[in-house]
Each structure stands twice: as C-alpha cells, then as structure tokens.
N, CA, C and O atoms as CSV, one atom per row, in Angstrom:
chain,resi,resn,atom,element,x,y,z
A,1,MET,N,N,-19.548,5.552,-17.285
A,1,MET,CA,C,-18.316,4.788,-17.157
A,1,MET,C,C,-18.517,3.670,-16.143
A,1,MET,O,O,-19.048,3.901,-15.056
A,2,ASN,N,N,-18.101,2.483,-16.489
A,2,ASN,CA,C,-18.107,1.348,-15.589
A,2,ASN,C,C,-17.117,1.638,-14.463
A,2,ASN,O,O,-16.026,2.144,-14.724
A,3,SER,N,N,-17.473,1.329,-13.226
A,3,SER,CA,C,-16.591,1.603,-12.090
A,3,SER,C,C,-15.233,0.936,-12.236
A,3,SER,O,O,-14.229,1.469,-11.764
A,4,LEU,N,N,-15.187,-0.218,-12.879
A,4,LEU,CA,C,-13.917,-0.913,-13.067
A,4,LEU,C,C,-13.005,-0.194,-14.045
A,4,LEU,O,O,-11.807,-0.472,-14.099
A,5,ASP,N,N,-13.567,0.734,-14.822
A,5,ASP,CA,C,-12.769,1.533,-15.757
A,5,ASP,C,C,-12.228,2.807,-15.118
A,5,ASP,O,O,-11.424,3.509,-15.732
A,6,THR,N,N,-12.655,3.117,-13.902
A,6,THR,CA,C,-12.216,4.331,-13.213
A,6,THR,C,C,-10.698,4.319,-13.064
A,6,THR,O,O,-10.133,3.313,-12.635
A,7,PRO,N,N,-10.028,5.419,-13.410
A,7,PRO,CA,C,-8.568,5.469,-13.235
A,7,PRO,C,C,-8.172,5.392,-11.761
A,7,PRO,O,O,-8.832,5.969,-10.897
A,8,VAL,N,N,-7.107,4.683,-11.496
A,8,VAL,CA,C,-6.591,4.512,-10.142
A,8,VAL,C,C,-6.414,5.856,-9.438
A,8,VAL,O,O,-6.719,5.970,-8.251
A,9,GLU,N,N,-5.928,6.870,-10.147
A,9,GLU,CA,C,-5.649,8.171,-9.524
A,9,GLU,C,C,-6.891,8.826,-8.936
A,9,GLU,O,O,-6.767,9.696,-8.074
A,10,GLN,N,N,-8.085,8.434,-9.376
A,10,GLN,CA,C,-9.310,9.006,-8.837
A,10,GLN,C,C,-9.745,8.339,-7.536
A,10,GLN,O,O,-10.636,8.831,-6.843
A,11,VAL,N,N,-9.114,7.224,-7.214
A,11,VAL,CA,C,-9.528,6.436,-6.060
A,11,VAL,C,C,-8.422,6.349,-4.997
A,11,VAL,O,O,-8.713,6.139,-3.820
A,12,MET,N,N,-7.184,6.506,-5.399
A,12,MET,CA,C,-6.034,6.299,-4.504
A,12,MET,C,C,-6.029,7.266,-3.335
A,12,MET,O,O,-6.667,8.318,-3.370
A,13,THR,N,N,-5.304,6.891,-2.312
A,13,THR,CA,C,-5.067,7.740,-1.157
A,13,THR,C,C,-3.815,8.560,-1.426
A,13,THR,O,O,-2.785,8.034,-1.850
A,14,LYS,N,N,-3.924,9.852,-1.172
A,14,LYS,CA,C,-2.804,10.737,-1.395
A,14,LYS,C,C,-2.946,11.921,-0.459
A,14,LYS,O,O,-4.075,12.361,-0.244
A,15,PRO,N,N,-1.902,12.463,0.105
A,15,PRO,CA,C,-0.521,12.027,-0.066
A,15,PRO,C,C,-0.216,10.813,0.802
A,15,PRO,O,O,-0.938,10.515,1.753
A,16,VAL,N,N,0.846,10.130,0.464
A,16,VAL,CA,C,1.301,8.959,1.206
A,16,VAL,C,C,2.402,9.402,2.160
A,16,VAL,O,O,3.219,10.261,1.826
A,17,LYS,N,N,2.417,8.826,3.318
A,17,LYS,CA,C,3.489,9.096,4.278
A,17,LYS,C,C,4.740,8.359,3.810
A,17,LYS,O,O,4.689,7.179,3.462
A,18,THR,N,N,5.861,9.072,3.807
A,18,THR,CA,C,7.131,8.506,3.373
A,18,THR,C,C,8.156,8.690,4.483
A,18,THR,O,O,8.235,9.751,5.102
A,19,VAL,N,N,8.941,7.641,4.727
A,19,VAL,CA,C,9.968,7.695,5.770
A,19,VAL,C,C,11.286,7.172,5.212
A,19,VAL,O,O,11.320,6.489,4.188
A,20,ASP,N,N,12.371,7.508,5.906
A,20,ASP,CA,C,13.699,7.011,5.567
A,20,ASP,C,C,13.877,5.611,6.143
A,20,ASP,O,O,13.340,5.300,7.206
A,21,ARG,N,N,14.621,4.782,5.454
A,21,ARG,CA,C,14.810,3.388,5.865
A,21,ARG,C,C,15.489,3.233,7.219
A,21,ARG,O,O,15.378,2.175,7.839
A,22,GLU,N,N,16.188,4.262,7.694
A,22,GLU,CA,C,16.919,4.181,8.963
A,22,GLU,C,C,16.065,4.547,10.181
A,22,GLU,O,O,16.515,4.379,11.314
A,23,LEU,N,N,14.853,5.040,9.968
A,23,LEU,CA,C,13.982,5.426,11.079
A,23,LEU,C,C,13.614,4.182,11.895
A,23,LEU,O,O,13.355,3.118,11.332
A,24,ALA,N,N,13.592,4.321,13.217
A,24,ALA,CA,C,13.264,3.193,14.097
A,24,ALA,C,C,11.804,2.791,13.946
A,24,ALA,O,O,10.936,3.629,13.699
A,25,VAL,N,N,11.552,1.510,14.096
A,25,VAL,CA,C,10.198,0.972,13.976
A,25,VAL,C,C,9.242,1.652,14.950
A,25,VAL,O,O,8.100,1.939,14.590
A,26,ARG,N,N,9.688,1.916,16.180
A,26,ARG,CA,C,8.794,2.571,17.151
A,26,ARG,C,C,8.337,3.936,16.638
A,26,ARG,O,O,7.167,4.290,16.786
A,27,ASP,N,N,9.251,4.707,16.036
A,27,ASP,CA,C,8.886,6.022,15.524
A,27,ASP,C,C,7.855,5.915,14.396
A,27,ASP,O,O,6.928,6.721,14.313
A,28,VAL,N,N,8.024,4.931,13.549
A,28,VAL,CA,C,7.063,4.747,12.455
A,28,VAL,C,C,5.729,4.244,13.006
A,28,VAL,O,O,4.671,4.614,12.498
A,29,SER,N,N,5.773,3.417,14.025
A,29,SER,CA,C,4.526,2.951,14.657
A,29,SER,C,C,3.730,4.131,15.190
A,29,SER,O,O,2.510,4.184,15.037
A,30,LYS,N,N,4.424,5.083,15.821
A,30,LYS,CA,C,3.753,6.285,16.322
A,30,LYS,C,C,3.150,7.093,15.177
A,30,LYS,O,O,2.047,7.625,15.301
A,31,LEU,N,N,3.872,7.183,14.066
A,31,LEU,CA,C,3.367,7.902,12.891
A,31,LEU,C,C,2.111,7.227,12.337
A,31,LEU,O,O,1.127,7.900,12.030
A,32,LEU,N,N,2.142,5.913,12.212
A,32,LEU,CA,C,0.975,5.180,11.708
A,32,LEU,C,C,-0.237,5.438,12.604
A,32,LEU,O,O,-1.346,5.661,12.118
A,33,ALA,N,N,-0.010,5.405,13.911
A,33,ALA,CA,C,-1.119,5.618,14.847
A,33,ALA,C,C,-1.641,7.048,14.789
A,33,ALA,O,O,-2.852,7.263,14.762
A,34,SER,N,N,-0.747,8.019,14.770
A,34,SER,CA,C,-1.190,9.416,14.798
A,34,SER,C,C,-1.861,9.844,13.499
A,34,SER,O,O,-2.740,10.706,13.506
A,35,GLU,N,N,-1.455,9.252,12.398
A,35,GLU,CA,C,-2.022,9.598,11.092
A,35,GLU,C,C,-3.170,8.673,10.683
A,35,GLU,O,O,-3.810,8.888,9.654
A,36,ALA,N,N,-3.423,7.649,11.490
A,36,ALA,CA,C,-4.480,6.667,11.206
A,36,ALA,C,C,-4.339,6.065,9.817
A,36,ALA,O,O,-5.298,6.005,9.048
A,37,VAL,N,N,-3.110,5.616,9.507
A,37,VAL,CA,C,-2.844,4.950,8.236
A,37,VAL,C,C,-2.265,3.572,8.515
A,37,VAL,O,O,-1.771,3.308,9.611
A,38,GLY,N,N,-2.327,2.703,7.527
A,38,GLY,CA,C,-1.873,1.330,7.712
A,38,GLY,C,C,-0.515,1.026,7.133
A,38,GLY,O,O,0.007,-0.076,7.304
A,39,SER,N,N,0.072,2.016,6.433
A,39,SER,CA,C,1.370,1.747,5.810
A,39,SER,C,C,2.089,3.048,5.506
A,39,SER,O,O,1.490,4.123,5.469
A,40,VAL,N,N,3.396,2.920,5.289
A,40,VAL,CA,C,4.216,4.041,4.846
A,40,VAL,C,C,5.120,3.547,3.721
A,40,VAL,O,O,5.454,2.365,3.640
A,41,ILE,N,N,5.503,4.475,2.866
A,41,ILE,CA,C,6.495,4.181,1.844
A,41,ILE,C,C,7.859,4.433,2.472
A,41,ILE,O,O,8.055,5.429,3.169
A,42,VAL,N,N,8.792,3.534,2.224
A,42,VAL,CA,C,10.139,3.657,2.763
A,42,VAL,C,C,11.078,3.975,1.605
A,42,VAL,O,O,11.180,3.224,0.635
A,43,GLU,N,N,11.755,5.106,1.736
A,43,GLU,CA,C,12.707,5.518,0.696
A,43,GLU,C,C,14.079,4.936,1.006
A,43,GLU,O,O,14.571,5.046,2.129
A,44,THR,N,N,14.689,4.319,0.008
A,44,THR,CA,C,16.039,3.780,0.158
A,44,THR,C,C,16.880,4.252,-1.014
A,44,THR,O,O,16.365,4.827,-1.973
A,45,GLU,N,N,18.163,4.006,-0.928
A,45,GLU,CA,C,19.045,4.368,-2.026
A,45,GLU,C,C,18.797,3.491,-3.257
A,45,GLU,O,O,19.261,3.809,-4.351
A,46,TYR,N,N,18.068,2.394,-3.077
A,46,TYR,CA,C,17.800,1.469,-4.173
A,46,TYR,C,C,16.383,1.565,-4.716
A,46,TYR,O,O,16.020,0.839,-5.642
A,47,GLY,N,N,15.581,2.455,-4.146
A,47,GLY,CA,C,14.193,2.577,-4.574
A,47,GLY,C,C,13.268,2.587,-3.373
A,47,GLY,O,O,13.681,2.900,-2.256
A,48,ARG,N,N,12.021,2.243,-3.614
A,48,ARG,CA,C,11.008,2.297,-2.560
A,48,ARG,C,C,10.694,0.915,-2.007
A,48,ARG,O,O,10.776,-0.102,-2.695
A,49,GLY,N,N,10.330,0.932,-0.732
A,49,GLY,CA,C,9.780,-0.237,-0.077
A,49,GLY,C,C,8.474,0.189,0.572
A,49,GLY,O,O,8.085,1.354,0.484
A,50,ILE,N,N,7.801,-0.740,1.217
A,50,ILE,CA,C,6.577,-0.421,1.933
A,50,ILE,C,C,6.617,-1.135,3.270
A,50,ILE,O,O,7.067,-2.277,3.365
A,51,LEU,N,N,6.148,-0.458,4.293
A,51,LEU,CA,C,6.065,-1.036,5.629
A,51,LEU,C,C,4.624,-0.911,6.083
A,51,LEU,O,O,4.041,0.172,6.032
A,52,THR,N,N,4.053,-2.018,6.527
A,52,THR,CA,C,2.660,-2.041,6.971
A,52,THR,C,C,2.583,-2.383,8.456
A,52,THR,O,O,3.557,-2.837,9.056
A,53,LYS,N,N,1.421,-2.159,9.029
A,53,LYS,CA,C,1.198,-2.553,10.420
A,53,LYS,C,C,1.435,-4.053,10.585
A,53,LYS,O,O,1.972,-4.495,11.601
A,54,THR,N,N,1.039,-4.814,9.602
A,54,THR,CA,C,1.238,-6.262,9.649
A,54,THR,C,C,2.718,-6.613,9.712
A,54,THR,O,O,3.101,-7.533,10.434
A,55,ASP,N,N,3.561,-5.891,8.961
A,55,ASP,CA,C,5.011,-6.117,9.014
A,55,ASP,C,C,5.540,-5.863,10.426
A,55,ASP,O,O,6.369,-6.619,10.931
A,56,ILE,N,N,5.056,-4.798,11.055
A,56,ILE,CA,C,5.503,-4.448,12.401
A,56,ILE,C,C,5.095,-5.527,13.393
A,56,ILE,O,O,5.897,-5.939,14.231
A,57,ILE,N,N,3.860,-5.983,13.303
A,57,ILE,CA,C,3.376,-7.033,14.210
A,57,ILE,C,C,4.198,-8.309,14.033
A,57,ILE,O,O,4.555,-8.962,15.014
A,58,ALA,N,N,4.496,-8.663,12.788
A,58,ALA,CA,C,5.316,-9.855,12.536
A,58,ALA,C,C,6.711,-9.684,13.129
A,58,ALA,O,O,7.262,-10.628,13.697
A,59,GLY,N,N,7.284,-8.497,13.003
A,59,GLY,CA,C,8.597,-8.237,13.577
A,59,GLY,C,C,8.587,-8.356,15.091
A,59,GLY,O,O,9.496,-8.940,15.681
A,60,LEU,N,N,7.566,-7.807,15.713
A,60,LEU,CA,C,7.441,-7.913,17.166
A,60,LEU,C,C,7.289,-9.371,17.593
A,60,LEU,O,O,7.886,-9.806,18.578
A,61,ARG,N,N,6.493,-10.108,16.850
A,61,ARG,CA,C,6.292,-11.532,17.142
A,61,ARG,C,C,7.617,-12.290,17.061
A,61,ARG,O,O,7.857,-13.233,17.815
A,62,ASP,N,N,8.474,-11.856,16.126
A,62,ASP,CA,C,9.765,-12.527,15.935
A,62,ASP,C,C,10.857,-12.004,16.865
A,62,ASP,O,O,12.006,-12.441,16.787
A,63,GLY,N,N,10.494,-11.060,17.754
A,63,GLY,CA,C,11.427,-10.610,18.760
A,63,GLY,C,C,12.267,-9.388,18.422
A,63,GLY,O,O,13.237,-9.106,19.127
A,64,MET,N,N,11.932,-8.664,17.380
A,64,MET,CA,C,12.735,-7.476,17.052
A,64,MET,C,C,12.511,-6.380,18.089
A,64,MET,O,O,11.444,-6.290,18.696
A,65,ASP,N,N,13.524,-5.557,18.280
A,65,ASP,CA,C,13.457,-4.435,19.219
A,65,ASP,C,C,12.987,-3.204,18.448
A,65,ASP,O,O,13.718,-2.717,17.585
A,66,PRO,N,N,11.796,-2.687,18.731
A,66,PRO,CA,C,11.268,-1.561,17.950
A,66,PRO,C,C,12.053,-0.260,18.136
A,66,PRO,O,O,11.933,0.659,17.326
A,67,ASP,N,N,12.855,-0.182,19.199
A,67,ASP,CA,C,13.631,1.037,19.424
A,67,ASP,C,C,14.938,1.062,18.636
A,67,ASP,O,O,15.485,2.132,18.369
A,68,THR,N,N,15.430,-0.101,18.268
A,68,THR,CA,C,16.718,-0.154,17.568
A,68,THR,C,C,16.631,-0.697,16.141
A,68,THR,O,O,17.577,-0.558,15.367
A,69,THR,N,N,15.522,-1.301,15.798
A,69,THR,CA,C,15.377,-1.878,14.456
A,69,THR,C,C,14.935,-0.811,13.474
A,69,THR,O,O,13.900,-0.176,13.679
A,70,PRO,N,N,15.701,-0.600,12.406
A,70,PRO,CA,C,15.259,0.355,11.385
A,70,PRO,C,C,14.156,-0.254,10.526
A,70,PRO,O,O,14.127,-1.465,10.305
A,71,VAL,N,N,13.251,0.591,10.044
A,71,VAL,CA,C,12.138,0.092,9.230
A,71,VAL,C,C,12.633,-0.607,7.966
A,71,VAL,O,O,11.944,-1.467,7.417
A,72,GLY,N,N,13.822,-0.237,7.508
A,72,GLY,CA,C,14.387,-0.896,6.330
A,72,GLY,C,C,14.578,-2.383,6.520
A,72,GLY,O,O,14.622,-3.132,5.544
A,73,ASP,N,N,14.695,-2.832,7.785
A,73,ASP,CA,C,14.861,-4.266,8.055
A,73,ASP,C,C,13.546,-5.025,7.952
A,73,ASP,O,O,13.552,-6.246,7.801
A,74,LEU,N,N,12.421,-4.325,8.032
A,74,LEU,CA,C,11.112,-4.990,8.009
A,74,LEU,C,C,10.318,-4.754,6.730
A,74,LEU,O,O,9.369,-5.484,6.442
A,75,MET,N,N,10.698,-3.752,5.973
A,75,MET,CA,C,9.894,-3.358,4.807
A,75,MET,C,C,9.873,-4.446,3.736
A,75,MET,O,O,10.743,-5.315,3.681
A,76,THR,N,N,8.869,-4.369,2.904
A,76,THR,CA,C,8.768,-5.231,1.738
A,76,THR,C,C,9.324,-4.459,0.553
A,76,THR,O,O,8.955,-3.309,0.316
A,77,THR,N,N,10.201,-5.097,-0.177
A,77,THR,CA,C,10.774,-4.478,-1.364
A,77,THR,C,C,11.093,-5.568,-2.365
A,77,THR,O,O,11.471,-6.659,-1.938
A,78,PRO,N,N,10.973,-5.360,-3.628
A,78,PRO,CA,C,10.432,-4.140,-4.226
A,78,PRO,C,C,8.914,-4.112,-4.082
A,78,PRO,O,O,8.272,-5.146,-3.896
A,79,VAL,N,N,8.361,-2.923,-4.169
A,79,VAL,CA,C,6.913,-2.776,-4.078
A,79,VAL,C,C,6.291,-3.012,-5.447
A,79,VAL,O,O,6.928,-2.816,-6.482
A,80,LYS,N,N,5.065,-3.427,-5.430
A,80,LYS,CA,C,4.294,-3.539,-6.668
A,80,LYS,C,C,3.706,-2.157,-6.947
A,80,LYS,O,O,3.147,-1.521,-6.054
A,81,THR,N,N,3.833,-1.707,-8.170
A,81,THR,CA,C,3.352,-0.376,-8.522
A,81,THR,C,C,2.337,-0.454,-9.657
A,81,THR,O,O,2.205,-1.465,-10.347
A,82,ILE,N,N,1.635,0.651,-9.814
A,82,ILE,CA,C,0.680,0.772,-10.911
A,82,ILE,C,C,0.668,2.215,-11.377
A,82,ILE,O,O,0.915,3.132,-10.593
A,83,ASP,N,N,0.387,2.410,-12.628
A,83,ASP,CA,C,0.316,3.743,-13.216
A,83,ASP,C,C,-0.969,4.428,-12.757
A,83,ASP,O,O,-2.005,3.773,-12.641
A,84,PRO,N,N,-0.920,5.730,-12.494
A,84,PRO,CA,C,-2.123,6.428,-12.021
A,84,PRO,C,C,-3.289,6.389,-13.011
A,84,PRO,O,O,-4.444,6.492,-12.598
A,85,GLY,N,N,-3.012,6.243,-14.292
A,85,GLY,CA,C,-4.080,6.210,-15.279
A,85,GLY,C,C,-4.655,4.830,-15.526
A,85,GLY,O,O,-5.610,4.681,-16.288
A,86,ALA,N,N,-4.079,3.813,-14.883
A,86,ALA,CA,C,-4.561,2.439,-15.082
A,86,ALA,C,C,-5.976,2.292,-14.516
A,86,ALA,O,O,-6.323,2.936,-13.526
A,87,PRO,N,N,-6.786,1.445,-15.147
A,87,PRO,CA,C,-8.141,1.224,-14.635
A,87,PRO,C,C,-8.130,0.375,-13.364
A,87,PRO,O,O,-7.211,-0.414,-13.146
A,88,LEU,N,N,-9.145,0.542,-12.539
A,88,LEU,CA,C,-9.244,-0.237,-11.304
A,88,LEU,C,C,-9.212,-1.735,-11.565
A,88,LEU,O,O,-8.671,-2.493,-10.760
A,89,GLU,N,N,-9.774,-2.158,-12.658
A,89,GLU,CA,C,-9.776,-3.590,-12.964
A,89,GLU,C,C,-8.348,-4.129,-13.040
A,89,GLU,O,O,-8.074,-5.225,-12.551
A,90,GLU,N,N,-7.446,-3.375,-13.642
A,90,GLU,CA,C,-6.037,-3.788,-13.714
A,90,GLU,C,C,-5.425,-3.837,-12.309
A,90,GLU,O,O,-4.662,-4.749,-11.991
A,91,ALA,N,N,-5.760,-2.866,-11.486
A,91,ALA,CA,C,-5.254,-2.835,-10.109
A,91,ALA,C,C,-5.736,-4.060,-9.333
A,91,ALA,O,O,-4.961,-4.698,-8.620
A,92,ILE,N,N,-7.012,-4.380,-9.476
A,92,ILE,CA,C,-7.567,-5.552,-8.794
A,92,ILE,C,C,-6.858,-6.815,-9.261
A,92,ILE,O,O,-6.486,-7.659,-8.446
A,93,ASP,N,N,-6.671,-6.945,-10.562
A,93,ASP,CA,C,-5.973,-8.119,-11.103
A,93,ASP,C,C,-4.565,-8.243,-10.520
A,93,ASP,O,O,-4.128,-9.341,-10.178
A,94,THR,N,N,-3.859,-7.122,-10.406
A,94,THR,CA,C,-2.496,-7.129,-9.860
A,94,THR,C,C,-2.508,-7.518,-8.391
A,94,THR,O,O,-1.674,-8.305,-7.945
A,95,MET,N,N,-3.459,-6.964,-7.636
A,95,MET,CA,C,-3.558,-7.302,-6.215
A,95,MET,C,C,-3.841,-8.790,-6.018
A,95,MET,O,O,-3.237,-9.436,-5.162
A,96,VAL,N,N,-4.742,-9.315,-6.797
A,96,VAL,CA,C,-5.087,-10.727,-6.691
A,96,VAL,C,C,-3.895,-11.593,-7.094
A,96,VAL,O,O,-3.554,-12.546,-6.393
A,97,GLU,N,N,-3.269,-11.268,-8.206
A,97,GLU,CA,C,-2.137,-12.050,-8.714
A,97,GLU,C,C,-0.998,-12.149,-7.695
A,97,GLU,O,O,-0.356,-13.192,-7.574
A,98,HIS,N,N,-0.754,-11.062,-6.967
A,98,HIS,CA,C,0.366,-11.022,-6.035
A,98,HIS,C,C,-0.058,-11.171,-4.570
A,98,HIS,O,O,0.775,-11.071,-3.669
A,99,SER,N,N,-1.350,-11.408,-4.335
A,99,SER,CA,C,-1.899,-11.573,-2.980
A,99,SER,C,C,-1.489,-10.426,-2.059
A,99,SER,O,O,-0.972,-10.639,-0.962
A,100,ILE,N,N,-1.737,-9.196,-2.538
A,100,ILE,CA,C,-1.392,-8.003,-1.761
A,100,ILE,C,C,-2.623,-7.128,-1.566
A,100,ILE,O,O,-3.607,-7.243,-2.297
A,101,LYS,N,N,-2.551,-6.254,-0.571
A,101,LYS,CA,C,-3.671,-5.372,-0.245
A,101,LYS,C,C,-3.386,-3.923,-0.600
A,101,LYS,O,O,-4.266,-3.070,-0.481
A,102,ARG,N,N,-2.151,-3.635,-1.039
A,102,ARG,CA,C,-1.767,-2.256,-1.357
A,102,ARG,C,C,-0.909,-2.226,-2.601
A,102,ARG,O,O,-0.050,-3.082,-2.811
A,103,LEU,N,N,-1.161,-1.216,-3.426
A,103,LEU,CA,C,-0.336,-0.947,-4.610
A,103,LEU,C,C,0.169,0.485,-4.513
A,103,LEU,O,O,-0.589,1.399,-4.190
A,104,VAL,N,N,1.435,0.670,-4.789
A,104,VAL,CA,C,1.980,2.024,-4.839
A,104,VAL,C,C,1.655,2.585,-6.221
A,104,VAL,O,O,1.935,1.961,-7.244
A,105,VAL,N,N,1.064,3.765,-6.227
A,105,VAL,CA,C,0.719,4.432,-7.481
A,105,VAL,C,C,1.892,5.336,-7.815
A,105,VAL,O,O,2.205,6.266,-7.071
A,106,ASP,N,N,2.533,5.060,-8.928
A,106,ASP,CA,C,3.769,5.742,-9.281
A,106,ASP,C,C,3.647,6.326,-10.679
A,106,ASP,O,O,2.752,5.969,-11.446
A,107,GLY,N,N,4.559,7.222,-10.990
A,107,GLY,CA,C,4.571,7.787,-12.324
A,107,GLY,C,C,4.041,9.195,-12.389
A,107,GLY,O,O,3.896,9.754,-13.477
A,108,GLN,N,N,3.751,9.776,-11.249
A,108,GLN,CA,C,3.239,11.138,-11.219
A,108,GLN,C,C,4.386,12.112,-10.985
A,108,GLN,O,O,5.346,11.792,-10.283
A,109,ALA,N,N,4.290,13.258,-11.551
A,109,ALA,CA,C,5.310,14.285,-11.353
A,109,ALA,C,C,5.309,14.796,-9.918
A,109,ALA,O,O,6.349,15.214,-9.410
A,110,ASP,N,N,4.156,14.765,-9.261
A,110,ASP,CA,C,4.065,15.357,-7.925
A,110,ASP,C,C,4.061,14.330,-6.794
A,110,ASP,O,O,3.570,14.624,-5.704
A,111,GLY,N,N,4.588,13.155,-7.026
A,111,GLY,CA,C,4.729,12.182,-5.951
A,111,GLY,C,C,3.951,10.914,-6.176
A,111,GLY,O,O,3.519,10.623,-7.291
A,112,VAL,N,N,3.772,10.154,-5.102
A,112,VAL,CA,C,3.113,8.865,-5.186
A,112,VAL,C,C,1.816,8.874,-4.400
A,112,VAL,O,O,1.562,9.741,-3.564
A,113,GLY,N,N,1.021,7.888,-4.700
A,113,GLY,CA,C,-0.198,7.623,-3.946
A,113,GLY,C,C,-0.174,6.152,-3.590
A,113,GLY,O,O,0.771,5.437,-3.925
A,114,ILE,N,N,-1.201,5.709,-2.919
A,114,ILE,CA,C,-1.314,4.293,-2.608
A,114,ILE,C,C,-2.767,3.891,-2.813
A,114,ILE,O,O,-3.689,4.634,-2.474
A,115,LEU,N,N,-2.950,2.722,-3.363
A,115,LEU,CA,C,-4.288,2.187,-3.585
A,115,LEU,C,C,-4.426,0.953,-2.719
A,115,LEU,O,O,-3.634,0.016,-2.824
A,116,THR,N,N,-5.432,0.956,-1.864
A,116,THR,CA,C,-5.665,-0.171,-0.967
A,116,THR,C,C,-6.939,-0.906,-1.369
A,116,THR,O,O,-7.759,-0.389,-2.129
A,117,THR,N,N,-7.087,-2.107,-0.852
A,117,THR,CA,C,-8.322,-2.839,-1.124
A,117,THR,C,C,-9.523,-2.080,-0.566
A,117,THR,O,O,-10.620,-2.162,-1.119
A,118,THR,N,N,-9.324,-1.348,0.518
A,118,THR,CA,C,-10.413,-0.541,1.075
A,118,THR,C,C,-10.819,0.553,0.092
A,118,THR,O,O,-12.009,0.794,-0.116
A,119,ASP,N,N,-9.827,1.220,-0.517
A,119,ASP,CA,C,-10.131,2.240,-1.528
A,119,ASP,C,C,-10.960,1.641,-2.660
A,119,ASP,O,O,-11.946,2.228,-3.106
A,120,VAL,N,N,-10.541,0.465,-3.114
A,120,VAL,CA,C,-11.228,-0.200,-4.227
A,120,VAL,C,C,-12.658,-0.548,-3.831
A,120,VAL,O,O,-13.596,-0.309,-4.591
A,121,MET,N,N,-12.819,-1.110,-2.648
A,121,MET,CA,C,-14.154,-1.522,-2.219
A,121,MET,C,C,-15.094,-0.329,-2.054
A,121,MET,O,O,-16.277,-0.417,-2.381
A,122,GLN,N,N,-14.569,0.784,-1.547
A,122,GLN,CA,C,-15.415,1.964,-1.400
A,122,GLN,C,C,-15.868,2.479,-2.760
A,122,GLN,O,O,-17.018,2.887,-2.922
A,123,GLU,N,N,-14.978,2.459,-3.720
A,123,GLU,CA,C,-15.322,2.933,-5.066
A,123,GLU,C,C,-16.325,2.011,-5.745
A,123,GLU,O,O,-17.227,2.460,-6.451
A,124,LEU,N,N,-16.151,0.725,-5.520
A,124,LEU,CA,C,-16.950,-0.249,-6.251
A,124,LEU,C,C,-18.124,-0.812,-5.456
A,124,LEU,O,O,-18.744,-1.785,-5.884
A,125,SER,N,N,-18.433,-0.226,-4.326
A,125,SER,CA,C,-19.487,-0.790,-3.495
A,125,SER,C,C,-20.787,-1.062,-4.244
A,125,SER,O,O,-21.464,-2.040,-3.927
A,126,PRO,N,N,-21.171,-0.235,-5.230
A,126,PRO,CA,C,-22.368,-0.599,-5.996
A,126,PRO,C,C,-22.172,-1.880,-6.815
A,126,PRO,O,O,-23.139,-2.573,-7.132
A,127,ASP,N,N,-20.927,-2.187,-7.150
A,127,ASP,CA,C,-20.613,-3.382,-7.933
A,127,ASP,C,C,-19.976,-4.463,-7.060
A,127,ASP,O,O,-19.198,-5.280,-7.551
A,128,LEU,N,N,-20.304,-4.468,-5.774
A,128,LEU,CA,C,-19.623,-5.317,-4.808
A,128,LEU,C,C,-19.653,-6.798,-5.183
A,128,LEU,O,O,-18.637,-7.481,-5.058
A,129,ASP,N,N,-20.770,-7.294,-5.629
A,129,ASP,CA,C,-20.847,-8.713,-5.961
A,129,ASP,C,C,-19.848,-9.082,-7.044
A,129,ASP,O,O,-19.206,-10.130,-6.964
A,130,ARG,N,N,-19.708,-8.237,-8.053
A,130,ARG,CA,C,-18.759,-8.516,-9.137
A,130,ARG,C,C,-17.324,-8.482,-8.643
A,130,ARG,O,O,-16.509,-9.306,-9.059
A,131,VAL,N,N,-17.002,-7.543,-7.763
A,131,VAL,CA,C,-15.644,-7.422,-7.231
A,131,VAL,C,C,-15.305,-8.657,-6.385
A,131,VAL,O,O,-14.210,-9.207,-6.503
A,132,VAL,N,N,-16.237,-9.091,-5.537
A,132,VAL,CA,C,-16.005,-10.263,-4.707
A,132,VAL,C,C,-15.739,-11.477,-5.580
A,132,VAL,O,O,-14.870,-12.290,-5.266
A,133,GLU,N,N,-16.471,-11.602,-6.659
A,133,GLU,CA,C,-16.254,-12.707,-7.593
A,133,GLU,C,C,-14.853,-12.641,-8.213
A,133,GLU,O,O,-14.199,-13.671,-8.379
A,134,MET,N,N,-14.395,-11.435,-8.554
A,134,MET,CA,C,-13.053,-11.283,-9.145
A,134,MET,C,C,-11.980,-11.725,-8.159
A,134,MET,O,O,-11.040,-12.421,-8.543
A,135,PHE,N,N,-12.107,-11.322,-6.865
A,135,PHE,CA,C,-11.124,-11.712,-5.866
A,135,PHE,C,C,-11.192,-13.218,-5.627
A,135,PHE,O,O,-10.159,-13.855,-5.420
A,136,ALA,N,N,-12.388,-13.793,-5.653
A,136,ALA,CA,C,-12.557,-15.221,-5.426
A,136,ALA,C,C,-11.941,-16.045,-6.554
A,136,ALA,O,O,-11.438,-17.144,-6.322
A,137,GLU,N,N,-11.982,-15.514,-7.768
A,137,GLU,CA,C,-11.439,-16.240,-8.916
A,137,GLU,C,C,-9.913,-16.266,-8.903
A,137,GLU,O,O,-9.304,-17.152,-9.502
A,138,GLY,N,N,-9.286,-15.291,-8.219
A,138,GLY,CA,C,-7.818,-15.171,-8.179
A,138,GLY,C,C,-7.224,-16.276,-7.429
A,138,GLY,O,O,-6.003,-16.343,-7.290
C-alpha cells in the first residue's frame, strides 16, 4: 500500500482532549502543558471548535485575561473534519487547501481523533520528498 493511501484512522492521535467552552484559558493552558499536546477540542452547544497553543498566544498578545476569558472566545469554529477512513492524501489536500495544521477526525462511534501535520510527516517520512512537493504546490 502506498503511504498516501493509508487511512487517517491509522495515523491520527487518539484520544483527543476535549473541554467545555466555558473553561478559562489558563486552565486549558495547564492541560496542554501537562498532557504535552498542542490543541484541544472545544465542545459547544453548536458543535465543536478547536483551540491551539497558537490561539492562546494570539489572545495573550491581544491582551486577553487568561483567568477570565473562556476558551470559547478564542477557539476556531467550525473545525475542518475528515472521515477516519479517508486516505492521507485527501487529508493533506484538505490541510493545504485551508492552510491548517490539524484536522478533526470525526464519524467514529467511539469519539474523535485529530490528525496533525506531524502525524502525517511521521507516517510519510519515507516519502518525504513527495509530501513536501504536495505542500509546496498548495
């Protein structure tokens, strides 16, 4: 099997940390640090969002108070998703098209996963030159 044909579910990170939209940014920052992850899924009454370390840094730069600001104010929504059975090539195309580094893997009965550019690169390291070309073409 070509590495680009590998299903997303075989490469994704799981389980994903999920938080409520009302949780304070400082609390989520502590979670990101203690779990050594770069993002969390944010559950809202309208669906899912995603909060990344980059979102937190941007919020701090803009003067938000991490003790009183809920993560729902900083999250990105709606999130871009992909089916767990989709091939990595489709995931790469979606990431390039939307200039994102993370895709929420949805559609599973037992929850969600997340696919990052790091996950993709680790899987495709033998095909690294081809992957770099795909990102460059986007």
